N, C-alpha and C positions, 0 to 999 in steps of 0.2 A: 332533384338536382338543381343547384343554384345557377342562376343565369349569370354568365360572365360578361363584364363590361370593362371597357378601357377608358382611360381619361380622355377629356376633350382635346381637340386638336390644339387649342391655345395652350393648354397645360403641357402637352407633349413638346410643342415648339419652345416654350419657355424652359423646360427641363433640358432639352437638347442644347439650347444656347448656353445654359449654365454649365452643363457637362463639358461642352467644347471649350468654353472659356477657362475652365479650371485646368485644362491640359493644353492650352493654346500654344505654348512654346514648343512642346514635344510634337504636337500635331502639325504645326507649320514646318518643322524640320523634317518630319516623316513625309509630308506631302511634297517637299522640295526635292527629296532624294531621287525620284524618278527622272528629274531633269538632267542629272549628272551624265548618264549614258548618251544624252543627246549631243554632248560635246563632241562625240565621235562623228557626228554628222557634219560638223563645221567645215572640214576640208571639202567634203562633197558639195555642200551648199555654196561655198565660195567658188568652186569650179563651175557649177551650174550658173551662178550669177555672172561670172566672167564670160561664159559662153553666150548668155543672153545679151550682155553688154557689147560683145563683139558682133552681134547681129545674127546669131544662130536662132533660126526660127523653127526648125524641125527637130524631132527627137534624135534622129541620126546625127544631125549637126552638133547637138548638145553632147551626145555620147563621145564625140571626137575630142572634146575638151576634158572629159572626165577620165582620170587615170584609174587603173585597176585597184590600186591600193586604197584610194578613197572610197571606192565602191565596197570593198571588203570591210573597211572601217564602218561604213554606214550600215552594212548588214549586221556586223557585230554589235553596233550600237542599238539596232532594232531588237536583236535577241536579248541583249543585256537589259534593255529598257523594259521588255516584258517581264523578265525575272525580277528586276528591281521593283517594278510596279506592284507585282504580287506580294513581294516581301514587305513593301511599304504599306500596302492595304491591310495585310495581316497584322502588321505592327500597329496600325491605327485602331483596328478593332480590338486588339489585345489591350491597348492603352485605355480605350474608352470603357471597355467592359471590366476592367480591373478595379480594385479597391483603392489604388493609389497610382500616382504618376510614376512610371518606371524610368522615364527619361528616354531620349532618342536612341542611345546606344543599346540599352537593354531591350527596347521594343523592336529594334531592327534585328538584334540577335535572335529574339524569339520568333520573329517573322521568318528569318532565314531557316530556323530549325523546323518550321511547320509549313514551308511554302509548297512542298509537294502535296501534302495533305490538303492544303488550302486550294491549290489548283484542281485537284481531283474532285473535291467537293463542288467547286464552281462549275466544272465540266459536267458533272452529274445533274446539277440543277438546270444548267442551260439545255442539256439533252432532254430533260423532262419537259421543259417549256416548249422546246422545238417539236417534240413528239406530239404534244397536245395541239400545236399549231397545224400539224400536218393535214388533218381532215379539211380544215377551212381553206388551206392553200391549194390542196388538190381539187376541191370543189370549184374554187375561183379559177384555176387553170382550165378545168373541164368546161366551165361555163363560158370562158373566153374563146377556147379553141373549138370545143365540140358543139356547144349549144348557142354560140353567138348568133348565127343566122336565125335560129328558131326564136330565141329570146327577143331579139330586136324586132322580128316580124310580128310577134304576138304581144309585145309590150310588157314582157315579164322580166326585163333586165333588172328592174328594181327589186323584184322578188328574189332573183339570184344573188344580188348584193346583200339583201337582208339575211338570206340563208347562210351565205359565206361568213357574215359577221357573227351570226349565232354559233356557227361552228368554231369560230375563233375565241369565243367567250371563255371556254374552259382553260385556255392558255393563261388568261388573267387570274383565274382561280388558282391554277397550279403555281404561277409566279408568286401569288400571295402566300401559298403554303410554304414555299421554300425560300422566301425572301430573307430569312434569318439564319439559314444554314451555315453561312460563313462565320457567324459569331462564335458558335461552339467550336468550330474548326480553328479559329484564331486563339481561342482560350485554351485549347488543348483538351476540351471535354470529350469531343467526338469528331469524327471526320467521315467523309464519304457518305454512304447510304445511312449510317447512323446519325450523322448531323442532319440529313434531310428528314429523317423520321422525328428527330427532336423538334425541328421547326414545324413540321406538319402537326405534331401533337399539340404544340403550343397554340397554333392558329385555329385548330379544330374548334368549332363552335362560335368563333368570332371572325370567320372568313370575310364576311361582308364589311365589318368594321375595319379590318386590316386593309382590305382593298381600298376602302374609302380614304384611309389615312395615307396609303402609298400614292393614290391618285392625287390627293391634295398636295403632296410633296412635288409630284410632277408638275402640277399647275404653278406651284411656287417657283420652281426652277424656270419655267417658261416665262412667267411674269418678271422674274428677276433679270433674265436675259434681255427682255424687251426694254425694261427700265434702264439697264446699263447702257444699251445702245442708244437710247433716247437722250440720256444725260451726258454721255461721252461719245458723241458721233465722231467718226474719223480716227478713233483710238482703239483699233481692234486688239492690239497686243495688250494694252492696259486692261481692257474689259475682259479679255480672255483669261488673264491671270487672276483678276478679281473673281470672275465666275468660277474658275477652277478651284481656287482655294476655298471659297465660300461653300460651294456645293459639295466638295470632297469632304471637308471637315465637318460642316454642319449636317450634311446628309448622312454621314456615318454615325454621328452622334444621335441623330433622329432615329435611325434604325436600332441603335443600341437601347435608346430610351423605350421604344415600343417593345423590344425584346424583353427588357426588364419588367415592363408593365404586364406583358403576357405571362411571365413567370409568377407574378404576384396575383394575377386575376384568378 
């Protein structure tokens, strides 16, 4: 059986940048769409700011200034924001994984058609990761509540921490297995457990490489955030937008590039 290998990190990052750049207009439009429902928060935010300006210091005092209709609008905006974010994300993956740029309208329409399948696939992958986290979380809770006096008295607290970390490690493996399940869901190839199986089958045999590539992207996002705050101090709104658009667009392209590399390997 031939040994499967993936391209180097630099190659994948270069390909991800090229892929994102070739669809940049559509991707920026899709990434902007989730902000539209936030307009429903505007009256609520204005009333909260007015309350603070009038000297309201407690939650009860602020509530006095907030009308019921603005609270309903804010709740509606929250629900719509979730749905629109899902539709937008599905549209982004559909755009990046396709052979041509469909344009924002076609991508959103496709995302809307597949958003339930997309959400179900996402929920299953989150559940699988959470389930694999459970032993480590339970042991950590047990060590803190039940074993804390014994562990501190015997100097074994470090041992308990190491055991908890070892029990958490399977969650990172599971997350690597199912990291690409949303792409076939967005493409319409499969969804739910079938999409998870496709992702698992692709990652099988190169789990360590995939985990390393995903961890490298995590480090990139962390470094990018630090550099943005260092070069643009005091501009949280600007840095927030730059970070959001960069990580959303380039991060999605990075996942799609790895997915395509896995299919070729």
